[in-house]
PyMOL commands that place a pseudoatom at each C-alpha (Angstrom):
pseudoatom trace, name=CA, resn=UNK, resi=1, chain=A, elem=C, hetatm=0, pos=[-5.642, -18.312, 18.775]
pseudoatom trace, name=CA, resn=UNK, resi=2, chain=A, elem=C, hetatm=0, pos=[-2.088, -17.584, 19.840]
pseudoatom trace, name=CA, resn=UNK, resi=3, chain=A, elem=C, hetatm=0, pos=[0.547, -20.010, 18.550]
pseudoatom trace, name=CA, resn=UNK, resi=4, chain=A, elem=C, hetatm=0, pos=[4.007, -19.943, 20.111]
pseudoatom trace, name=CA, resn=UNK, resi=5, chain=A, elem=C, hetatm=0, pos=[5.782, -22.044, 17.504]
pseudoatom trace, name=CA, resn=UNK, resi=6, chain=A, elem=C, hetatm=0, pos=[9.309, -20.816, 18.251]
pseudoatom trace, name=CA, resn=UNK, resi=7, chain=A, elem=C, hetatm=0, pos=[8.822, -21.492, 21.970]
pseudoatom trace, name=CA, resn=UNK, resi=8, chain=A, elem=C, hetatm=0, pos=[7.539, -24.993, 21.216]
pseudoatom trace, name=CA, resn=UNK, resi=9, chain=A, elem=C, hetatm=0, pos=[10.556, -25.677, 19.010]
pseudoatom trace, name=CA, resn=UNK, resi=10, chain=A, elem=C, hetatm=0, pos=[13.014, -24.301, 21.585]
pseudoatom trace, name=CA, resn=UNK, resi=11, chain=A, elem=C, hetatm=0, pos=[11.737, -26.493, 24.437]
pseudoatom trace, name=CA, resn=UNK, resi=12, chain=A, elem=C, hetatm=0, pos=[14.596, -28.274, 26.160]
pseudoatom trace, name=CA, resn=UNK, resi=13, chain=A, elem=C, hetatm=0, pos=[17.267, -25.957, 24.800]
pseudoatom trace, name=CA, resn=UNK, resi=14, chain=A, elem=C, hetatm=0, pos=[19.263, -23.485, 26.898]
pseudoatom trace, name=CA, resn=UNK, resi=15, chain=A, elem=C, hetatm=0, pos=[17.681, -20.624, 24.939]
pseudoatom trace, name=CA, resn=UNK, resi=16, chain=A, elem=C, hetatm=0, pos=[14.065, -21.594, 25.759]
pseudoatom trace, name=CA, resn=UNK, resi=17, chain=A, elem=C, hetatm=0, pos=[13.340, -18.778, 28.234]
pseudoatom trace, name=CA, resn=UNK, resi=18, chain=A, elem=C, hetatm=0, pos=[14.891, -16.142, 25.949]
pseudoatom trace, name=CA, resn=UNK, resi=19, chain=A, elem=C, hetatm=0, pos=[12.886, -17.416, 22.955]
pseudoatom trace, name=CA, resn=UNK, resi=20, chain=A, elem=C, hetatm=0, pos=[9.635, -17.486, 24.962]
pseudoatom trace, name=CA, resn=UNK, resi=21, chain=A, elem=C, hetatm=0, pos=[10.204, -13.961, 26.263]
pseudoatom trace, name=CA, resn=UNK, resi=22, chain=A, elem=C, hetatm=0, pos=[10.912, -12.605, 22.782]
pseudoatom trace, name=CA, resn=UNK, resi=23, chain=A, elem=C, hetatm=0, pos=[7.893, -14.355, 21.301]
pseudoatom trace, name=CA, resn=UNK, resi=24, chain=A, elem=C, hetatm=0, pos=[5.562, -13.201, 24.090]
pseudoatom trace, name=CA, resn=UNK, resi=25, chain=A, elem=C, hetatm=0, pos=[6.675, -9.587, 23.680]
pseudoatom trace, name=CA, resn=UNK, resi=26, chain=A, elem=C, hetatm=0, pos=[5.722, -9.750, 19.975]
pseudoatom trace, name=CA, resn=UNK, resi=27, chain=A, elem=C, hetatm=0, pos=[2.119, -10.777, 20.707]
pseudoatom trace, name=CA, resn=UNK, resi=28, chain=A, elem=C, hetatm=0, pos=[-0.504, -8.136, 20.036]
pseudoatom trace, name=CA, resn=UNK, resi=29, chain=A, elem=C, hetatm=0, pos=[-1.449, -6.992, 23.574]
pseudoatom trace, name=CA, resn=UNK, resi=30, chain=A, elem=C, hetatm=0, pos=[-5.099, -7.095, 22.487]
pseudoatom trace, name=CA, resn=UNK, resi=31, chain=A, elem=C, hetatm=0, pos=[-4.849, -10.894, 22.440]
pseudoatom trace, name=CA, resn=UNK, resi=32, chain=A, elem=C, hetatm=0, pos=[-3.916, -11.009, 26.124]
pseudoatom trace, name=CA, resn=UNK, resi=33, chain=A, elem=C, hetatm=0, pos=[-6.267, -10.574, 29.119]
pseudoatom trace, name=CA, resn=UNK, resi=34, chain=A, elem=C, hetatm=0, pos=[-4.481, -7.394, 30.192]
pseudoatom trace, name=CA, resn=UNK, resi=35, chain=A, elem=C, hetatm=0, pos=[-7.696, -5.383, 30.560]
pseudoatom trace, name=CA, resn=UNK, resi=36, chain=A, elem=C, hetatm=0, pos=[-8.846, -7.783, 33.292]
pseudoatom trace, name=CA, resn=UNK, resi=37, chain=A, elem=C, hetatm=0, pos=[-5.490, -7.356, 35.059]
pseudoatom trace, name=CA, resn=UNK, resi=38, chain=A, elem=C, hetatm=0, pos=[-5.706, -3.582, 35.438]
pseudoatom trace, name=CA, resn=UNK, resi=39, chain=A, elem=C, hetatm=0, pos=[-5.445, -2.293, 38.989]
pseudoatom trace, name=CA, resn=UNK, resi=40, chain=A, elem=C, hetatm=0, pos=[-4.751, 1.455, 38.654]
pseudoatom trace, name=CA, resn=UNK, resi=41, chain=A, elem=C, hetatm=0, pos=[-6.262, 2.537, 35.361]
pseudoatom trace, name=CA, resn=UNK, resi=42, chain=A, elem=C, hetatm=0, pos=[-9.274, 2.104, 33.083]
pseudoatom trace, name=CA, resn=UNK, resi=43, chain=A, elem=C, hetatm=0, pos=[-7.910, 0.951, 29.743]
pseudoatom trace, name=CA, resn=UNK, resi=44, chain=A, elem=C, hetatm=0, pos=[-4.817, -0.779, 28.424]
pseudoatom trace, name=CA, resn=UNK, resi=45, chain=A, elem=C, hetatm=0, pos=[-2.472, 1.574, 26.593]
pseudoatom trace, name=CA, resn=UNK, resi=46, chain=A, elem=C, hetatm=0, pos=[-1.079, 0.841, 23.126]
pseudoatom trace, name=CA, resn=UNK, resi=47, chain=A, elem=C, hetatm=0, pos=[2.454, 0.805, 24.569]
pseudoatom trace, name=CA, resn=UNK, resi=48, chain=A, elem=C, hetatm=0, pos=[4.672, -2.250, 24.271]
pseudoatom trace, name=CA, resn=UNK, resi=49, chain=A, elem=C, hetatm=0, pos=[4.657, -4.859, 26.985]
pseudoatom trace, name=CA, resn=UNK, resi=50, chain=A, elem=C, hetatm=0, pos=[7.638, -6.199, 28.893]
pseudoatom trace, name=CA, resn=UNK, resi=51, chain=A, elem=C, hetatm=0, pos=[7.710, -9.846, 29.985]
pseudoatom trace, name=CA, resn=UNK, resi=52, chain=A, elem=C, hetatm=0, pos=[9.562, -11.580, 32.815]
pseudoatom trace, name=CA, resn=UNK, resi=53, chain=A, elem=C, hetatm=0, pos=[9.542, -15.389, 32.872]
pseudoatom trace, name=CA, resn=UNK, resi=54, chain=A, elem=C, hetatm=0, pos=[8.680, -16.475, 36.434]
pseudoatom trace, name=CA, resn=UNK, resi=55, chain=A, elem=C, hetatm=0, pos=[8.327, -20.237, 36.070]
pseudoatom trace, name=CA, resn=UNK, resi=56, chain=A, elem=C, hetatm=0, pos=[8.406, -22.972, 33.443]
pseudoatom trace, name=CA, resn=UNK, resi=57, chain=A, elem=C, hetatm=0, pos=[6.896, -26.432, 33.890]
pseudoatom trace, name=CA, resn=UNK, resi=58, chain=A, elem=C, hetatm=0, pos=[6.580, -29.454, 31.651]
pseudoatom trace, name=CA, resn=UNK, resi=59, chain=A, elem=C, hetatm=0, pos=[3.150, -31.070, 31.709]
pseudoatom trace, name=CA, resn=UNK, resi=60, chain=A, elem=C, hetatm=0, pos=[1.863, -34.199, 30.004]
pseudoatom trace, name=CA, resn=UNK, resi=61, chain=A, elem=C, hetatm=0, pos=[0.455, -32.462, 26.942]
pseudoatom trace, name=CA, resn=UNK, resi=62, chain=A, elem=C, hetatm=0, pos=[1.691, -28.914, 27.309]
pseudoatom trace, name=CA, resn=UNK, resi=63, chain=A, elem=C, hetatm=0, pos=[4.427, -26.568, 28.428]
pseudoatom trace, name=CA, resn=UNK, resi=64, chain=A, elem=C, hetatm=0, pos=[3.317, -24.085, 31.086]
pseudoatom trace, name=CA, resn=UNK, resi=65, chain=A, elem=C, hetatm=0, pos=[4.991, -20.712, 31.328]
pseudoatom trace, name=CA, resn=UNK, resi=66, chain=A, elem=C, hetatm=0, pos=[4.120, -18.308, 34.123]
pseudoatom trace, name=CA, resn=UNK, resi=67, chain=A, elem=C, hetatm=0, pos=[5.075, -14.771, 33.172]
pseudoatom trace, name=CA, resn=UNK, resi=68, chain=A, elem=C, hetatm=0, pos=[4.921, -11.375, 34.777]
pseudoatom trace, name=CA, resn=UNK, resi=69, chain=A, elem=C, hetatm=0, pos=[3.776, -8.715, 32.337]
pseudoatom trace, name=CA, resn=UNK, resi=70, chain=A, elem=C, hetatm=0, pos=[4.593, -5.040, 32.784]
pseudoatom trace, name=CA, resn=UNK, resi=71, chain=A, elem=C, hetatm=0, pos=[2.432, -2.762, 30.670]
pseudoatom trace, name=CA, resn=UNK, resi=72, chain=A, elem=C, hetatm=0, pos=[0.733, 0.614, 30.778]
pseudoatom trace, name=CA, resn=UNK, resi=73, chain=A, elem=C, hetatm=0, pos=[-2.835, 1.669, 31.330]
pseudoatom trace, name=CA, resn=UNK, resi=74, chain=A, elem=C, hetatm=0, pos=[-4.601, 4.992, 30.991]
pseudoatom trace, name=CA, resn=UNK, resi=75, chain=A, elem=C, hetatm=0, pos=[-7.424, 6.693, 32.829]
pseudoatom trace, name=CA, resn=UNK, resi=76, chain=A, elem=C, hetatm=0, pos=[-9.767, 8.184, 30.292]
pseudoatom trace, name=CA, resn=UNK, resi=77, chain=A, elem=C, hetatm=0, pos=[-10.783, 11.824, 30.721]
pseudoatom trace, name=CA, resn=UNK, resi=78, chain=A, elem=C, hetatm=0, pos=[-14.350, 13.065, 30.641]
pseudoatom trace, name=CA, resn=UNK, resi=79, chain=A, elem=C, hetatm=0, pos=[-14.436, 12.635, 26.846]
pseudoatom trace, name=CA, resn=UNK, resi=80, chain=A, elem=C, hetatm=0, pos=[-15.225, 16.328, 26.322]
pseudoatom trace, name=CA, resn=UNK, resi=81, chain=A, elem=C, hetatm=0, pos=[-13.462, 18.064, 23.483]
pseudoatom trace, name=CA, resn=UNK, resi=82, chain=A, elem=C, hetatm=0, pos=[-12.206, 20.787, 25.833]
pseudoatom trace, name=CA, resn=UNK, resi=83, chain=A, elem=C, hetatm=0, pos=[-11.050, 18.387, 28.568]
pseudoatom trace, name=CA, resn=UNK, resi=84, chain=A, elem=C, hetatm=0, pos=[-7.719, 19.753, 29.867]
pseudoatom trace, name=CA, resn=UNK, resi=85, chain=A, elem=C, hetatm=0, pos=[-6.739, 16.420, 31.404]
pseudoatom trace, name=CA, resn=UNK, resi=86, chain=A, elem=C, hetatm=0, pos=[-3.887, 14.911, 29.426]
pseudoatom trace, name=CA, resn=UNK, resi=87, chain=A, elem=C, hetatm=0, pos=[-3.844, 11.192, 28.796]
pseudoatom trace, name=CA, resn=UNK, resi=88, chain=A, elem=C, hetatm=0, pos=[-1.068, 9.853, 30.987]
pseudoatom trace, name=CA, resn=UNK, resi=89, chain=A, elem=C, hetatm=0, pos=[0.058, 6.282, 31.244]
pseudoatom trace, name=CA, resn=UNK, resi=90, chain=A, elem=C, hetatm=0, pos=[0.192, 4.452, 34.548]
pseudoatom trace, name=CA, resn=UNK, resi=91, chain=A, elem=C, hetatm=0, pos=[2.321, 1.360, 35.140]
pseudoatom trace, name=CA, resn=UNK, resi=92, chain=A, elem=C, hetatm=0, pos=[0.411, -1.910, 35.409]
pseudoatom trace, name=CA, resn=UNK, resi=93, chain=A, elem=C, hetatm=0, pos=[1.496, -5.455, 36.214]
pseudoatom trace, name=CA, resn=UNK, resi=94, chain=A, elem=C, hetatm=0, pos=[-0.207, -8.824, 36.054]
pseudoatom trace, name=CA, resn=UNK, resi=95, chain=A, elem=C, hetatm=0, pos=[0.784, -12.462, 35.900]
pseudoatom trace, name=CA, resn=UNK, resi=96, chain=A, elem=C, hetatm=0, pos=[-0.332, -14.760, 33.089]
pseudoatom trace, name=CA, resn=UNK, resi=97, chain=A, elem=C, hetatm=0, pos=[-0.146, -18.494, 32.510]
pseudoatom trace, name=CA, resn=UNK, resi=98, chain=A, elem=C, hetatm=0, pos=[0.645, -19.619, 28.974]
pseudoatom trace, name=CA, resn=UNK, resi=99, chain=A, elem=C, hetatm=0, pos=[-0.186, -23.272, 28.283]
pseudoatom trace, name=CA, resn=UNK, resi=100, chain=A, elem=C, hetatm=0, pos=[1.570, -24.215, 25.028]
pseudoatom trace, name=CA, resn=UNK, resi=101, chain=A, elem=C, hetatm=0, pos=[0.307, -27.396, 23.367]
pseudoatom trace, name=CA, resn=UNK, resi=102, chain=A, elem=C, hetatm=0, pos=[3.309, -29.639, 22.766]
pseudoatom trace, name=CA, resn=UNK, resi=103, chain=A, elem=C, hetatm=0, pos=[1.995, -30.828, 19.370]
pseudoatom trace, name=CA, resn=UNK, resi=104, chain=A, elem=C, hetatm=0, pos=[0.333, -27.787, 17.813]
pseudoatom trace, name=CA, resn=UNK, resi=105, chain=A, elem=C, hetatm=0, pos=[1.913, -24.814, 19.662]
pseudoatom trace, name=CA, resn=UNK, resi=106, chain=A, elem=C, hetatm=0, pos=[-1.599, -23.447, 20.229]
pseudoatom trace, name=CA, resn=UNK, resi=107, chain=A, elem=C, hetatm=0, pos=[-1.448, -21.450, 23.429]
pseudoatom trace, name=CA, resn=UNK, resi=108, chain=A, elem=C, hetatm=0, pos=[-4.133, -20.818, 26.030]
pseudoatom trace, name=CA, resn=UNK, resi=109, chain=A, elem=C, hetatm=0, pos=[-3.618, -17.707, 28.165]
pseudoatom trace, name=CA, resn=UNK, resi=110, chain=A, elem=C, hetatm=0, pos=[-5.029, -17.338, 31.671]
pseudoatom trace, name=CA, resn=UNK, resi=111, chain=A, elem=C, hetatm=0, pos=[-4.844, -14.401, 34.050]
pseudoatom trace, name=CA, resn=UNK, resi=112, chain=A, elem=C, hetatm=0, pos=[-3.485, -15.442, 37.451]
pseudoatom trace, name=CA, resn=UNK, resi=113, chain=A, elem=C, hetatm=0, pos=[-5.779, -14.165, 40.187]
pseudoatom trace, name=CA, resn=UNK, resi=114, chain=A, elem=C, hetatm=0, pos=[-4.056, -12.774, 43.228]
for i in range(1, 114): cmd.bond("trace and resi %d" % i, "trace and resi %d" % (i + 1))
show_as sticks, trace
zoom trace
């Protein structure tokens, strides 16, 4: 379970969006539904992600952050040892919703379908 404690603590402050962005970029990409958001490649690369905060909303029991995530994907070769195809990264983008529980900071992540 992802916990965005710093984001929860920064709610209501002028630095909230900066804190959320920094905390989201530190999450292990394997914990995010990036694989389901691929549009040009086969697998998510190990490269770092870049986050853009698109919207923030206060809900009754949670804080909702909509974020655009830029990341890289790769198209796997034929898996032969003599495959001349180099692994090259392709840019990928998806939008995610982060629902941060106001009491526990536990965060549910959902891929936005578009």
